[in-house]
C-alpha positions in Angstrom: -7.4 13.0 25.2 -7.1 16.8 24.2 -6.4 18.0 20.7 -5.3 21.4 19.7 -8.5 23.5 19.4 -7.2 25.7 16.6 -5.0 25.5 13.5 -3.7 28.4 11.4 -4.4 28.1 7.7 -3.4 30.7 5.1 -3.3 33.5 7.6 -6.9 32.6 9.0 -7.7 30.7 12.2 -10.1 28.0 11.8 -12.0 26.5 14.8 -11.8 22.7 15.1 -14.3 20.7 17.2 -12.5 18.7 19.9 -14.0 15.2 20.1 -13.4 13.0 23.2 -15.4 10.0 22.2 -13.5 6.8 21.5 -15.0 5.8 18.2 -15.1 6.9 14.6 -17.1 10.2 14.6 -18.6 12.0 11.6 -19.9 15.6 12.0 -21.5 17.3 9.1 -23.0 20.8 9.0 -22.1 24.1 10.6 -22.1 26.2 7.5 -19.1 28.6 7.4 -19.8 31.7 5.3 -16.9 33.5 3.9 -18.8 35.9 1.7 -22.4 36.6 0.7 -22.2 34.0 -2.0 -19.6 31.4 -1.0 -20.7 28.9 1.6 -18.3 25.9 2.7 -19.8 23.1 4.3 -17.6 20.9 6.6 -17.0 17.1 7.0 -15.0 16.0 9.9 -13.7 12.5 10.2 -12.2 11.9 13.7 -10.3 8.5 14.4 -8.9 7.2 17.5 -6.8 4.2 16.5 -5.5 1.2 18.3 -8.3 -0.6 20.0 -9.4 -4.1 19.4 -12.9 -3.2 20.0 -16.1 -2.7 17.8 -16.2 0.7 16.3 -12.5 1.4 16.4 -10.2 1.8 13.4 -7.0 0.1 14.2 -3.4 1.0 13.6 -2.0 0.0 16.9 1.2 -2.0 16.1 2.1 -4.0 19.3 5.2 -6.0 19.5 5.9 -8.8 22.2 9.0 -11.0 22.6 9.7 -14.5 23.9 13.4 -15.4 24.5 14.5 -19.1 25.2 18.0 -20.0 26.3 18.9 -23.5 25.2 21.9 -25.3 26.8 22.8 -28.9 26.1 19.6 -29.4 24.2 17.2 -28.2 26.9 15.5 -24.9 27.5 16.9 -23.6 30.7 15.6 -20.1 30.9 12.8 -18.1 29.2 11.8 -14.5 29.2 8.4 -13.0 28.0 7.5 -9.4 27.6 4.2 -7.9 26.3 3.7 -4.5 24.6 7.5 -3.8 23.6 7.5 0.0 22.9 7.5 0.9 19.2 9.8 3.8 18.7 8.8 7.2 17.4 11.2 6.7 14.5 8.9 4.2 13.0 5.9 6.5 13.3 7.7 9.3 11.6 8.9 6.8 8.8 5.2 5.7 8.2 3.9 9.3 8.3 6.5 10.3 5.6 6.2 7.3 3.3 2.6 6.2 3.6 0.8 9.4 4.7 2.4 11.8 2.2 4.5 14.0 4.6 7.7 13.6 2.7 6.0 15.5 -0.2 4.7 18.3 1.9 7.3 21.3 2.3 7.9 22.0 6.0 6.1 18.9 7.2 8.4 16.2 6.4 9.4 14.1 9.5 13.0 13.5 10.2 13.8 10.0 11.8 17.2 8.8 13.1 18.9 5.7 11.9 21.1 3.7 14.2 24.2 5.7 12.8 22.8 8.8 14.6 22.0 10.7 11.2 18.5 11.8 10.3 16.8 10.7 7.0 13.4 11.3 5.5 12.9 8.9 2.5 13.5 5.3 1.6 13.7 3.5 -1.7 11.8 0.2 -2.1 11.6 -2.2 -5.0 13.7 -2.3 -8.1 16.9 -0.1 -7.6 16.4 0.0 -3.8 16.6 -2.6 -1.0 13.2 -4.0 0.0 13.0 -3.3 3.7 13.6 -6.2 6.0 13.4 -7.0 9.8 16.4 -7.9 12.0 16.3 -9.2 15.6 18.9 -7.6 17.8 20.4 -8.6 21.2 22.3 -6.3 23.4 24.4 -6.1 26.6 24.0 -2.3 27.5 22.6 -0.7 30.5 19.7 2.0 30.5 16.1 2.5 30.4 14.5 2.1 26.9 12.4 4.9 25.7 10.2 5.6 22.6 12.7 8.1 21.4 15.6 5.5 21.2 17.4 5.1 17.9 19.9 2.5 18.7 20.8 -0.2 21.3 22.9 0.7 24.2 25.4 -1.9 23.4 24.7 -4.2 20.4 25.8 -7.8 21.0 24.5 -9.5 17.9 21.8 -9.2 15.2 20.5 -11.2 12.3 17.6 -11.6 9.9 14.7 -13.8 11.2 12.3 -16.2 9.4 8.9 -14.5 9.2 5.2 -15.4 8.7 2.0 -13.5 8.7 -1.5 -14.9 9.7 -4.7 -13.1 8.9 -6.6 -14.0 12.1 -10.0 -13.3 10.8 -11.7 -14.6 14.0 -10.0 -11.7 16.0 -9.8 -9.1 13.1 -6.0 -8.8 13.3 -2.9 -9.6 11.4 -0.3 -11.5 13.5 3.3 -11.2 12.2 5.9 -13.7 13.7 9.7 -13.2 13.4 12.0 -15.9 14.9 15.7 -16.1 14.9 18.0 -18.7 16.7 21.4 -17.3 17.7 24.5 -19.5 18.4 26.6 -17.9 21.1 30.2 -17.7 20.4 31.3 -15.6 23.5 30.1 -15.3 27.0 27.9 -12.4 27.7 25.1 -11.1 29.9 22.1 -10.2 27.6 20.2 -7.3 28.9 18.2 -5.8 26.1 16.4 -6.8 22.8 15.1 -5.0 19.9 14.0 -4.9 16.2 15.7 -3.2 13.3 14.1 -2.3 10.1 16.8 -2.4 7.3 16.1 0.2 4.6 17.8 1.9 1.6 17.9 5.7 2.2 19.5 6.4 -1.2 17.0 7.6 -3.8 19.4 8.8 -6.4 20.0 5.6 -8.2 22.3 3.8 -5.8 21.9 1.9 -2.6 22.8 3.0 1.0 21.4 0.6 3.7 20.6 1.9 7.2 19.1 0.4 10.2 16.0 1.9 12.0 15.5 0.8 15.7 11.7 0.2 15.6 11.2 -1.8 19.0 13.6 -1.7 22.1 13.2 -3.3 25.5 15.1 -4.6 28.4 15.5 -8.4 29.3 14.5 -8.6 32.9 16.1 -10.4 34.6 19.2 -10.5 32.2 20.2 -13.8 30.6 23.7 -15.0 31.1 25.1 -17.0 28.1 28.2 -19.0 27.4 29.9 -20.3 24.3 27.8 -23.1 22.6 24.5 -21.9 23.8 21.5 -21.2 21.7 19.3 -18.4 22.2 15.9 -18.2 20.2 14.1 -15.0 20.0 10.5 -14.7 18.7 8.9 -11.4 18.2 5.1 -11.3 17.7 3.6 -8.1 16.2 -0.1 -7.8 16.1 -1.9 -5.3 14.0 -5.7 -5.2 14.6 -8.1 -4.1 11.8 -11.7 -3.4 11.4 -13.4 -4.9 8.4 -15.8 -2.0 8.3 -12.8 0.4 7.7 -11.9 3.2 7.4 -8.4 1.8 6.9 -8.4 -0.5 3.7 -6.8 -3.9 3.6 -4.4 -2.5 1.0 -3.2 0.0 3.6 -2.4 -2.9 6.1 -0.9 -5.0 3.4 1.6 -2.2 2.3 2.4 -1.4 6.1 3.3 -5.0 6.7 5.2 -5.7 3.4 7.2 -2.4 3.3 7.4 -1.1 6.8 7.5 -4.3 8.9 9.7 -6.1 6.4 7.5 -9.1 5.4 8.1 -10.2 1.8 6.6 -13.8 2.0 7.2 -16.5 -0.5 5.7 -17.1 -3.9 2.0 -17.3 -3.6 2.1 -15.9 0.0 2.8 -12.2 -0.5 0.3 -9.6 0.7 -1.3 -8.2 -2.4 -1.9 -4.4 -3.2 -4.7 -3.6 -5.4 -4.6 -0.1 -7.1 -7.6 2.1 -7.8 -7.2 1.1 -11.5 -7.9 -2.4 -10.5 -4.3 -3.5 -11.3 -2.3 -5.4 -8.9 1.4 -4.5 -8.2 4.2 -3.6 -5.9 5.2 -0.2 -4.7 8.3 1.4 -6.0 9.1 4.7 -4.0 12.5 5.6 -5.5 13.3 7.3 -8.8 13.2 5.3 -11.9 17.0 5.5 -12.5 17.2 2.3 -14.4 14.8 3.9 -17.0 15.5 7.0 -19.2 14.3 9.7 -18.7 14.7 9.3 -14.9 12.2 9.4 -12.2 9.2 9.0 -14.5 6.8 8.7 -11.6 7.0 11.3 -9.0 5.0 9.6 -6.3 4.6 9.4 -2.5 1.9 11.9 -2.6 -1.3 11.7 -0.5 -4.7 12.8 -2.0 -8.0 13.6 -0.4 -10.9 12.2 -2.7 -14.6 12.9 -2.6 -17.3 11.2 -4.6 -21.0 10.9 -5.1 -21.4 7.1 -4.9 -21.0 4.4 -2.1 -19.0 1.2 -2.1 -20.8 -2.1 -2.1 -17.7 -4.1 -1.6 -17.9 -6.8 1.0 -16.0 -7.0 3.3 -16.1 -3.2 3.3 -12.4 -2.6 4.0 -11.6 -4.3 0.8 -12.9 -1.2 -1.1 -10.1 -0.1 -3.4 -11.8 2.8 -5.4 -14.4 5.4 -4.9 -17.7 4.3 -6.4 -18.0 7.6 -8.3 -15.0 10.0 -8.1 -15.9 13.7 -8.1 -12.5 15.4 -7.2 -9.2 14.7 -5.7 -6.6 17.0 -4.3 -2.9 16.5 -3.8 -1.1 17.3 -0.5 1.1 19.9 -1.9 -1.9 22.0 -3.0 -2.1 25.4 -1.2 -5.6 24.3 -0.1 -4.3 21.1 1.6 -3.2 21.6 5.1 -1.3 18.7 6.8 0.2 18.5 10.3 1.8 15.9 12.6 1.9 16.2 16.3 3.8 14.1 18.7 2.6 14.0 22.4 3.6 11.9 25.4 0.7 9.4 24.5 0.0 9.6 20.8 1.0 10.4 17.3 -1.5 12.7 15.7 -2.0 13.3 11.9 -4.2 16.1 10.6 -5.5 16.7 7.1 -7.7 19.8 6.2 -8.7 20.2 2.4 -10.9 22.8 1.0 -12.8 21.9 -2.4 -14.7 24.3 -4.7 -17.4 23.1 -7.0 -18.4 24.8 -10.3 -21.6 22.6 -10.5 -24.0 21.3 -8.1 -23.1 17.9 -6.6 -23.8 15.4 -3.7 -20.8 14.1 -1.7 -21.4 10.7 -0.2 -18.0 9.2 0.1 -14.5 10.2 1.2 -11.1 8.7 0.4 -7.4 9.0 1.3 -5.3 7.8 -1.4 -1.6 7.3 -2.1 0.0 7.9 -5.4 3.2 6.1 -6.5 4.8 3.7 -9.0 3.2 0.4 -8.8 5.5 -1.3 -11.3 8.8 -2.6 -9.7 10.4 -3.2 -13.1 8.9 -0.4 -15.3 6.9 2.8 -15.0 3.2 2.7 -14.0 1.8 5.4 -11.7 -1.4 4.4 -9.8 -3.3 5.5 -6.8 -3.8 3.2 -3.8 -6.9 3.8 -1.5 -5.6 3.9 2.2 -8.9 5.0 3.9 -12.5 5.1 2.8 -15.8 6.4 4.4 -19.3 6.2 3.1 -21.3 9.0 4.7 -24.5 8.0 6.3 -25.9 11.4 5.4 -24.7 12.8 1.9 -23.8 16.5 1.7 -25.5 18.5 -1.0 -23.3 21.4 -2.5 -24.6 24.1 -4.9 -22.7 25.4 -7.7 -20.1 27.9 -6.6 -19.9 26.7 -3.2 -17.3 24.6 -1.3 -16.6 21.7 0.9 -14.0 21.4 3.6 -12.8 17.9 4.6 -11.0 17.4 7.9 -9.4 14.0 8.8 -7.7 13.7 12.2 -6.0 10.3 13.0 -4.8 9.8 16.5 -2.6 6.8 17.0 -2.1 6.1 20.7 1.2 4.5 21.6 1.1 0.9 22.8 
């Protein structure tokens, strides 16, 4: 896989090492001297995501479906399809709302809802709707693509029952969504998909929209008549690595808010903030409280520290052991970029820190700041990624450190 070899930052061109290895790679060193007294060392974290293999960080969301046609109490036809394509609309939504792009001028990702309009933000918890999944069947003709934003011809849709299993033996979450449809008119079913229902109004009201996050054909088509039952089961697998760098809290937020799983009492996926508090995520303005929008959140931060997590399993680390600095993604020294290729979605962060006193950097984090209180106001940080460096970096007073994080998410 090839990456851009250069990026432009503040009028300068900065060389980027191109890695082709399929593992988490750390490169430290290569002193960049900008003057006789200022020296900036470089830490690069390169992640290729999506493999269920040792050494991989995993964010490869894979959907598969099973369709059963039941007539007169018997299953008469079945269809099974693996690796149902996840649409680019979902990747853009996640980049905006979980990776901070919505708060970086010029980098916000526009995604299409099924109404054909583009949006950039969603409101969850309190005033807004919590996102939810919806299984949809269609009768249209065409070839599904990753850029789809609507069905060719929707026949019916409904909210499924959902469950989540933490398959620790295989290091993956398995999300299951099932819905049985009672057929009220004859039709030929040719397509199936998943909607994510979200609230795009962040000004105190509600405005529900559907995002098509998965779309595929039914081959061969299934002909149904009045009185039939069609049961559709979608299985979504999200592999993880207990050694990180993505934390459990990232996966739990991804499943809860961007795959629509809310669970039942006692079965929700918890989110632990850097403060140690547990809470939900509220991404909209606090229009139920005056003054409005008390927590201006949805920002991404790069954090550096001088300690090392001892949490086990490692991916349950929720805070740096000894935080030294953090920088918000709207800072002039914080560069962000998202690239869409034919095979992957690429996220790049480049951050330059300056230090007034000598320090040693031995840990790196990517955190997300938002309101964790669904009924009140309580801003907090959530650690999405964490690295403990095998070789700490010593920095003298007056010098700097550049942290570069590249995340490559191959399409399923």
